[in-house]
C-alpha positions as CSV (number, residue, x, y, z in Angstrom):
1,M,51.7,21.5,-3.8
2,N,50.7,22.4,-7.3
3,T,47.0,22.1,-8.2
4,L,44.8,23.6,-10.7
5,N,43.9,26.3,-8.2
6,T,47.4,27.0,-7.7
7,F,47.4,28.0,-11.3
8,G,44.5,30.4,-10.6
9,L,42.0,28.0,-12.5
10,A,38.4,28.0,-11.1
11,F,37.0,25.3,-13.5
12,L,37.5,22.5,-10.8
13,S,35.7,24.3,-8.1
14,P,32.3,22.6,-8.3
15,R,33.2,19.3,-6.6
16,I,29.8,18.3,-6.0
17,P,28.3,18.2,-9.7
18,A,31.5,16.3,-10.7
19,A,31.6,13.8,-8.0
20,L,28.2,12.9,-6.7
21,P,25.3,11.3,-8.4
22,V,22.7,14.2,-8.1
23,A,19.8,12.1,-8.8
24,R,20.2,10.1,-5.7
25,R,21.4,12.5,-3.2
26,S,18.7,13.3,-0.6
27,G,16.8,16.5,-1.4
28,L,17.2,17.4,2.5
29,E,17.2,21.3,2.3
30,Q,13.6,21.6,3.3
31,R,13.7,18.8,5.8
32,L,16.8,20.6,7.5
33,Q,14.8,23.7,7.8
34,A,12.1,21.9,9.7
35,L,14.1,19.4,11.6
36,P,13.8,20.9,15.1
37,Q,10.0,20.8,14.9
38,D,9.7,17.3,13.2
39,A,8.2,15.0,15.9
40,N,7.1,12.1,13.9
41,H,8.0,9.0,15.9
42,H,6.8,5.6,14.9
43,G,7.1,2.1,16.4
44,G,9.5,-0.5,15.5
45,L,9.5,-3.5,13.0
46,T,9.1,-6.4,15.1
47,R,11.6,-9.0,15.5
48,Q,9.0,-11.7,14.5
49,A,8.2,-9.8,11.3
50,A,11.9,-9.5,10.4
51,L,12.4,-13.3,11.1
52,A,9.4,-14.2,9.0
53,A,10.8,-12.1,6.2
54,A,14.2,-13.7,6.6
55,C,12.7,-17.3,6.4
56,A,10.7,-16.4,3.4
57,L,14.0,-15.2,1.7
58,A,15.8,-18.4,2.7
59,A,13.0,-20.5,1.1
60,C,13.0,-18.4,-2.1
61,L,16.7,-18.6,-2.3
62,A,16.9,-22.4,-2.1
63,A,14.3,-22.5,-4.9
64,L,16.8,-20.2,-6.9
65,A,19.9,-22.3,-6.0
66,G,22.6,-21.9,-8.4
67,C,21.4,-18.6,-10.0
68,R,24.2,-16.7,-8.3
69,R,27.0,-18.9,-9.7
70,A,26.0,-18.8,-13.4
71,P,29.2,-19.0,-15.4
72,V,30.8,-16.1,-16.7
73,E,30.2,-16.9,-20.4
74,A,26.4,-17.1,-19.8
75,P,24.4,-15.2,-22.5
76,P,23.5,-11.7,-21.1
77,E,19.6,-12.1,-21.3
78,P,19.3,-15.5,-19.5
79,L,21.7,-14.1,-16.7
80,R,19.6,-10.9,-16.6
81,Q,16.5,-12.9,-16.0
82,Q,18.3,-14.9,-13.3
83,L,19.1,-11.6,-11.6
84,I,15.6,-10.2,-12.0
85,A,14.4,-13.5,-10.4
86,R,16.4,-12.4,-7.3
87,L,14.8,-8.9,-7.5
88,K,11.2,-10.5,-7.5
89,V,12.1,-12.2,-4.2
90,F,13.6,-9.0,-2.8
91,S,10.6,-7.0,-3.9
92,A,8.2,-9.4,-2.1
93,L,10.0,-9.1,1.1
94,K,10.2,-5.3,0.8
95,E,6.4,-5.2,0.3
96,K,5.9,-7.2,3.5
97,Q,8.5,-4.8,5.3
98,S,6.6,-1.9,3.9
99,E,3.2,-3.2,5.3
100,Q,4.7,-3.5,8.7
101,L,6.2,0.0,8.5
102,A,2.8,1.4,7.3
103,A,0.9,-0.3,10.1
104,A,3.4,1.0,12.8
105,A,2.7,4.5,11.3
106,G,-1.2,4.1,11.1
107,E,-0.9,3.9,7.3
108,K,-1.9,1.5,4.6
109,I,-0.1,0.9,1.2
110,S,-1.6,3.3,-1.1
111,P,-2.8,2.2,-4.5
112,E,0.0,4.0,-6.1
113,F,2.5,1.9,-4.3
114,K,0.6,-1.2,-4.4
115,G,0.8,-1.1,-8.3
116,F,4.5,-0.5,-7.9
117,F,5.1,-3.6,-5.6
118,D,2.9,-5.7,-7.8
119,A,5.1,-4.9,-10.8
120,A,8.4,-5.4,-9.0
121,I,7.3,-8.7,-7.6
122,R,6.2,-10.0,-11.2
123,G,9.6,-8.8,-12.6
124,D,8.3,-5.9,-14.7
125,G,11.5,-3.9,-14.9
126,Q,10.2,-1.6,-17.5
127,Y,7.3,-0.5,-15.2
128,V,9.5,-0.2,-12.2
129,T,12.2,2.0,-13.9
130,N,9.4,4.1,-15.5
131,K,8.0,4.7,-12.1
132,D,11.4,5.4,-10.7
133,A,11.8,8.2,-13.3
134,Y,8.5,9.6,-12.1
135,Y,9.6,9.5,-8.5
136,K,12.8,11.4,-9.3
137,K,10.6,14.2,-10.7
138,N,7.9,14.2,-8.1
139,H,9.1,12.9,-4.9
140,P,10.2,15.6,-2.3
141,Q,13.4,13.6,-1.5
142,F,15.0,14.8,-4.7
143,G,14.4,18.6,-4.0
144,N,11.7,19.0,-6.7
145,T,9.7,21.4,-4.5
146,N,7.8,23.0,-7.4
147,A,6.5,19.4,-8.6
148,S,6.6,17.6,-5.3
149,N,3.8,15.1,-4.7
150,A,3.2,15.0,-1.0
151,S,1.3,11.6,-1.2
152,L,4.6,10.0,-2.1
153,L,5.9,10.8,1.4
154,T,5.1,7.7,3.3
155,S,6.7,5.7,6.0
156,Y,7.8,3.0,3.6
157,W,9.4,5.1,1.1
158,Q,12.9,3.6,1.8
159,P,11.9,0.1,0.7
160,V,10.4,1.5,-2.5
161,L,13.8,3.3,-3.0
162,E,15.8,0.3,-2.5
163,I,13.8,-1.7,-5.0
164,C,14.1,1.3,-7.6
165,L,17.8,1.4,-7.1
166,A,18.3,-2.4,-7.6
167,Y,16.1,-2.7,-10.6
168,D,17.8,0.3,-12.2
169,A,21.1,-1.4,-12.0
170,V,20.0,-4.7,-13.3
171,V,17.9,-3.3,-16.1
172,A,20.6,-0.8,-17.3
173,G,23.8,-2.7,-16.7
174,E,25.7,-5.5,-18.4
175,P,24.5,-8.6,-16.3
176,E,27.9,-10.0,-16.1
177,Y,29.2,-7.0,-14.3
178,V,26.2,-6.5,-12.3
179,R,26.9,-9.9,-10.8
180,E,30.6,-9.1,-10.5
181,F,29.7,-5.9,-8.6
182,E,27.3,-7.4,-6.1
183,E,29.3,-10.6,-5.5
184,G,32.6,-8.7,-5.3
185,I,31.3,-6.6,-2.5
186,I,29.1,-9.0,-0.5
187,Q,31.6,-11.9,-0.5
188,S,34.3,-9.5,0.7
189,I,32.8,-8.3,3.8
190,P,33.0,-10.2,7.1
191,A,29.7,-11.2,8.9
192,G,28.5,-8.7,11.4
193,S,30.2,-5.8,9.8
194,V,28.5,-2.6,8.9
195,Y,28.4,-1.5,5.2
196,F,27.9,2.0,3.9
197,G,26.6,2.1,0.3
198,G,26.9,5.4,-1.3
199,T,26.4,5.3,-5.1
200,D,23.0,3.9,-6.7
201,P,24.2,0.3,-7.4
202,G,26.3,0.4,-4.2
203,R,23.3,0.7,-2.1
204,G,20.7,-1.0,-4.4
205,L,22.4,-4.1,-5.5
206,V,24.1,-4.9,-2.2
207,T,20.7,-4.4,-0.3
208,A,18.8,-6.6,-2.8
209,F,21.5,-9.4,-3.2
210,C,22.7,-10.0,0.4
211,R,20.9,-13.0,2.1
212,S,18.7,-10.8,4.2
213,Q,18.9,-7.1,4.8
214,P,16.5,-6.9,7.7
215,E,18.3,-9.7,9.5
216,A,21.7,-8.1,8.7
217,D,22.8,-11.4,7.0
218,P,25.6,-11.4,6.5
219,F,26.1,-7.7,7.3
220,F,24.3,-4.4,8.2
221,T,23.5,-2.4,5.1
222,L,23.1,1.3,5.2
223,T,23.8,4.3,3.2
224,Q,25.9,7.1,4.4
225,N,24.1,9.6,2.3
226,G,20.8,9.2,4.4
227,V,22.0,9.7,7.9
228,A,21.2,13.3,8.0
229,D,17.5,12.6,7.2
230,P,15.8,11.6,10.5
231,S,13.2,9.6,8.5
232,Y,15.9,7.4,7.3
233,L,17.5,6.9,10.6
234,E,14.1,5.9,11.9
235,Y,13.8,3.2,9.0
236,V,17.2,1.9,10.1
237,R,16.3,1.8,13.9
238,R,13.0,-0.1,13.1
239,M,14.8,-2.6,10.8
240,Y,17.9,-3.3,13.1
241,G,16.5,-2.6,16.5
242,G,19.2,-2.7,19.2
243,R,21.7,-4.8,17.3
244,I,23.6,-1.7,16.2
245,E,23.6,1.7,18.0
246,V,22.0,4.1,15.7
247,P,21.9,8.0,16.2
248,T,18.6,8.9,17.7
249,W,16.1,11.6,16.9
250,E,17.7,13.7,19.7
251,D,21.0,13.1,18.2
252,S,19.7,14.4,14.9
253,Q,18.2,17.5,16.4
254,K,21.3,18.4,18.4
255,T,23.6,17.8,15.5
256,Y,21.6,20.1,13.4
257,Q,21.3,22.8,16.1
258,N,25.0,22.7,16.8
259,F,25.6,23.0,13.1
260,N,23.2,25.8,12.7
261,E,25.0,27.8,15.4
262,D,28.4,27.1,13.7
263,L,26.9,28.4,10.4
264,Q,25.7,31.5,12.0
265,K,29.0,32.3,13.6
266,R,30.9,31.6,10.3
267,L,28.4,33.6,8.3
268,A,29.0,36.6,10.6
269,E,32.8,36.1,10.1
270,N,32.6,35.6,6.3
271,K,34.1,32.2,6.7
272,L,31.7,30.1,4.9
273,K,32.9,27.1,2.9
274,P,32.6,26.8,-0.9
275,D,29.1,25.7,-1.9
276,E,27.5,26.6,1.6
277,R,24.6,28.7,0.8
278,V,23.5,30.5,3.9
279,T,21.5,33.7,4.2
280,N,20.0,35.4,7.2
281,D,16.3,36.0,6.7
282,N,15.1,38.2,9.6
283,G,17.1,36.1,12.2
284,R,16.1,32.9,10.6
285,L,19.0,31.1,8.9
286,Q,18.2,29.9,5.3
287,I,20.7,27.1,4.4
288,G,21.3,25.2,1.2
289,G,23.9,23.4,-0.9
290,Q,25.0,19.7,-1.1
291,V,28.1,20.6,1.2
292,V,25.7,21.5,3.9
293,V,23.9,18.1,3.7
294,M,27.2,16.2,3.4
295,E,28.7,17.8,6.5
296,L,25.6,16.7,8.5
297,N,25.9,13.3,7.1
298,A,29.6,13.3,8.1
299,Q,28.9,14.2,11.7
300,L,26.1,11.6,12.1
301,A,28.0,8.8,10.2
302,R,31.0,9.4,12.7
303,M,28.6,9.1,15.6
304,L,27.4,5.7,14.2
305,F,31.1,4.6,13.7
306,D,32.0,5.7,17.1
307,R,29.2,4.0,18.9
308,N,29.7,0.7,17.4
309,P,33.4,0.0,18.4
310,G,33.1,-3.7,18.2
311,R,32.1,-3.8,14.5
312,E,34.2,-3.4,11.3
313,F,33.0,-0.8,8.8
314,Y,33.2,-0.8,5.0
315,I,32.2,1.9,2.4
316,E,31.4,2.2,-1.3
317,E,31.2,5.8,-2.3
318,S,32.3,8.2,-5.0
319,Y,33.8,10.5,-2.3
320,P,34.0,9.2,1.2
321,L,33.5,11.7,3.9
322,D,36.5,13.8,5.0
323,W,36.9,12.3,8.5
324,M,37.3,8.8,7.0
325,Y,40.3,9.3,5.0
326,P,43.0,8.6,7.7
327,N,41.3,5.4,8.4
328,L,40.8,4.2,4.8
329,E,42.4,1.4,2.9
330,P,41.6,-0.3,-0.3
331,H,39.5,-3.5,0.2
332,G,38.9,-5.2,-3.1
333,L,36.2,-3.2,-4.9
334,I,35.5,-0.8,-2.0
335,L,37.3,0.6,1.0
336,K,37.7,-0.5,4.7
337,I,37.3,2.1,7.4
338,N,39.8,1.0,9.9
339,R,39.1,1.5,13.6
340,A,42.4,3.5,14.1
341,A,43.9,6.1,11.8
342,Q,46.6,4.5,9.6
343,P,50.0,6.3,9.7
344,E,50.7,5.0,6.2
345,L,49.5,2.6,3.5
346,S,52.1,-0.2,3.3
347,A,53.6,-1.6,0.2
348,A,51.9,-5.0,0.9
349,T,48.6,-2.9,0.9
350,V,49.2,-1.4,-2.4
351,Q,50.4,-4.6,-4.1
352,R,47.3,-6.5,-2.8
353,D,45.0,-3.6,-4.3
354,Q,46.9,-3.9,-7.6
355,D,46.8,-7.8,-7.8
356,Y,42.9,-7.5,-7.3
357,W,42.3,-5.0,-9.9
358,Q,44.8,-5.8,-12.6
359,P,43.0,-9.1,-13.8
360,R,39.6,-7.2,-13.7
361,V,40.9,-4.4,-15.8
362,R,42.5,-6.8,-18.2
363,Q,39.3,-8.7,-18.6
364,M,37.3,-5.5,-19.3
365,I,39.6,-3.6,-21.6
366,G,42.4,-5.9,-22.5
367,D,46.0,-6.7,-21.1
368,W,47.9,-3.5,-22.0
369,L,47.5,-1.1,-19.1
370,R,50.4,-1.7,-16.6
371,P,52.0,0.3,-13.9
372,E,54.6,1.5,-16.5
373,T,52.1,2.4,-19.2
374,P,52.4,6.0,-20.0
375,L,49.5,8.4,-20.3
376,P,49.9,8.9,-24.1
377,T,49.2,5.4,-24.6
378,V,46.1,5.5,-22.5
379,L,45.0,8.6,-24.4
380,D,45.5,6.8,-27.7
381,F,43.4,3.8,-26.4
382,V,40.6,6.1,-25.3
383,E,40.4,8.0,-28.5
384,K,40.3,4.7,-30.6
385,I,37.9,2.8,-28.4
386,Y,35.6,5.5,-27.0
387,G,36.2,8.2,-29.5
388,R,36.2,6.5,-32.8
389,K,34.3,3.4,-31.7
390,D,37.0,1.4,-33.3
391,L,37.3,-2.1,-31.7
392,T,39.9,-3.4,-34.2
393,G,42.6,-5.5,-32.3
394,F,40.6,-4.9,-29.0
395,T,41.4,-7.8,-26.6
396,G,39.0,-6.9,-23.7
397,N,35.2,-7.7,-23.4
398,P,33.3,-5.6,-26.1
399,R,30.2,-5.8,-24.0
400,F,32.0,-3.8,-21.3
401,V,33.1,-0.9,-23.5
402,Q,29.5,-0.7,-25.2
403,D,27.8,-0.5,-21.8
404,E,28.0,2.8,-20.2
405,E,26.4,1.7,-16.9
406,S,29.1,-0.8,-16.2
407,Q,31.9,1.5,-17.3
408,R,30.7,4.2,-15.0
409,T,30.3,1.8,-12.1
410,F,33.8,0.4,-12.2
411,S,35.5,3.4,-13.0
412,K,33.9,5.2,-10.0
413,L,35.0,2.4,-7.7
414,R,38.7,2.6,-9.0
415,L,38.6,6.5,-8.9
416,T,37.6,6.5,-5.1
417,I,40.7,4.4,-4.4
418,A,42.9,6.5,-6.5
419,G,41.8,9.4,-4.3
420,V,42.8,7.7,-1.1
421,Y,46.2,7.3,-2.5
422,A,46.4,10.9,-3.7
423,W,45.2,12.1,-0.3
424,R,48.4,10.7,1.2
425,V,50.4,13.0,-1.0
426,G,48.2,16.1,-0.6
427,A,47.0,15.9,-4.1
428,L,43.2,15.4,-3.4
429,Q,41.8,18.8,-4.2
430,W,38.9,19.0,-1.9
431,V,40.1,17.1,1.2
432,P,43.2,18.7,2.9
433,T,45.7,16.2,4.2
434,P,47.0,16.9,7.8
435,G,50.7,16.8,8.0
436,E,51.0,13.6,10.1
437,Y,49.4,11.7,7.3
438,L,51.4,13.0,4.5
439,A,53.9,10.5,3.0
440,R,57.2,11.1,5.1
441,T,59.8,9.3,3.0
442,D,60.8,9.3,-0.5
443,A,59.8,5.6,-0.8
444,E,56.5,6.2,0.6
445,R,55.8,9.3,-1.6
446,Q,56.7,7.2,-4.7
447,R,54.5,4.4,-3.6
448,M,51.6,6.5,-3.1
449,T,52.2,8.6,-6.3
450,G,52.6,5.4,-8.3
451,A,49.5,3.7,-6.8
452,A,47.5,6.7,-7.3
453,D,48.6,7.3,-11.0
454,L,47.9,3.7,-12.0
455,A,44.3,3.7,-10.4
456,F,43.7,7.1,-12.1
457,R,44.8,5.8,-15.4
458,Q,42.7,2.7,-14.9
459,A,39.6,4.7,-13.9
460,F,40.1,7.0,-16.9
461,A,40.5,4.1,-19.4
462,L,37.3,2.4,-17.9
463,Y,35.2,5.3,-18.4
464,P,36.7,8.6,-19.7
465,Y,33.6,10.5,-19.9
466,A,32.9,11.3,-16.3
467,T,34.0,14.8,-15.3
468,G,35.1,13.4,-11.9
469,V,37.8,11.3,-13.5
470,F,39.4,13.8,-15.6
471,F,39.0,16.7,-13.1
472,D,40.5,14.7,-10.4
473,Y,43.3,13.2,-12.5
474,A,44.1,16.6,-14.0
475,N,44.4,18.0,-10.3
476,F,46.6,15.1,-9.5
477,L,48.9,15.6,-12.6
478,L,49.4,19.2,-11.8
479,A,50.1,18.5,-8.2
480,Q,53.1,16.3,-9.6
481,G,54.3,19.2,-11.8
482,R,53.1,17.3,-14.9
483,K,51.4,20.3,-16.7
484,A,52.0,18.9,-20.2
485,D,50.0,15.7,-19.2
486,A,47.3,17.5,-17.7
487,I,46.9,19.7,-20.8
488,S,46.9,16.6,-23.0
489,L,44.1,15.1,-20.9
490,L,41.9,18.1,-20.9
491,E,42.4,18.7,-24.6
492,M,41.2,15.1,-25.2
493,E,38.0,15.9,-23.3
494,L,37.6,19.3,-25.4
495,R,37.7,17.2,-28.5
496,H,34.7,15.3,-27.5
497,P,31.7,17.6,-26.5
498,E,29.3,14.8,-27.3
499,W,30.6,12.8,-24.3
500,P,28.1,12.7,-21.4
501,G,30.2,14.6,-18.8
502,F,31.2,17.4,-21.0
503,G,28.1,19.6,-20.0
504,L,29.8,20.1,-16.5
505,A,33.2,20.9,-18.1
506,G,32.2,23.8,-20.4
507,N,34.9,26.0,-19.1
508,I,37.8,23.7,-20.1
509,P,38.8,26.1,-22.9
510,K,39.5,28.9,-20.5
511,A,41.3,26.6,-18.1
512,L,43.5,25.2,-21.0
513,A,44.3,28.8,-22.0
514,E,45.3,29.8,-18.4
515,L,47.4,26.6,-18.0
516,K,49.2,27.2,-21.4
517,A,50.0,30.8,-20.4
518,Q,51.9,29.6,-17.4
519,K,55.6,29.7,-17.9
520,A,56.4,27.3,-14.9
521,P,56.1,23.7,-15.5
């Protein structure tokens, strides 16, 4: 398999910065250090309180009947106000939930957070997003240890975070696509399922716009990125009680201890994985790196999956956890985690995925990107629309290509699905494909390669700025022996240092020089 690493290129090695929304990944390194000693057990949110919250939500939703079904052509600001009206309801319920969590922990809502809840309930999006920016800089969750404000570590932080995520998406995004995102996910998931929201809108919007998160109506809403944090698991246990089996405090402790022992062994054998930062400080292991957190997330998420065999699981994430790939299949905007590993993805599965995405991409950027559309045509479109900002003859939605938040959101969804196809032909750089899951026949290889290539082209045309898009697509092209196409892709990125993702791709010139020096195709 040819990849960029096969050519001796190191510029793709930082998977995490290219792939994961750093601002929202849990800053767990200091928590992991203290995990075996943490013994903060709190009582559960009562069933009566959850039921009261659900009843309040039902009453408010009745008053807002029809908001969710506003016509597509609704002007942006009235539609945004409809969405904010929903967030006001959600925020009131989150405040009540926070009061219950605080009481169970022997706390009270602080003046700091009381002001936050008041602003969220009255629909003051500017206040909420400003406070969110402050929390990013000062809350210990985000790993800002030099500026951390310990007073922000409360028993009700998760409801605050969920309000922030929802408001951020509604305030920043084009309302039409905010609605399409949340409805597209919520309406696609069967009742009683478990949903993992990974990206900011994937967690925030789905949590806010489902009928009742505490009542799991219509499904259980979690985030895979939080399961390595015992305080998050405790929050989930309080909310969902015995309705789903959630890893316990003891499970978290044992998982960490086992992982710690494995790290020590691999450190001694010089077998650490890329980005695992581990040092031995007088017999005490000091660990760090996003990979470490994600590996712990993987083990605990797998435990949750295995302990709830009667429920279906779905995931929205930039990069699913490695163990999920054999079980994944496209499911509209997101992915389904099948209970059993799938030996292959059928032609019907690929066709259903393309039939779902094709009209959406057409509405966003025009009816020109087809399975047969060559990469040079895609590059010409990107140069014209995103490079020169020239919308002459553009037949898509101008509001989409002028809204970076919507572009990023839908491109990321499509990129994730592209990665599932690429994994089936061994072309997903950071997740090795066991032999039993590699496409076995020429027909299957062509089906997976074609599906991956189309999904990559769509993701790139929707949002060409993201390093994750052009890194992953470049890897895929090289794996297919398409060095000239990979060079063309990277040269386009090099022409646009003003694009948002360019800062993480500063070594493209070196990579291009190495690629061009290679004689083999």
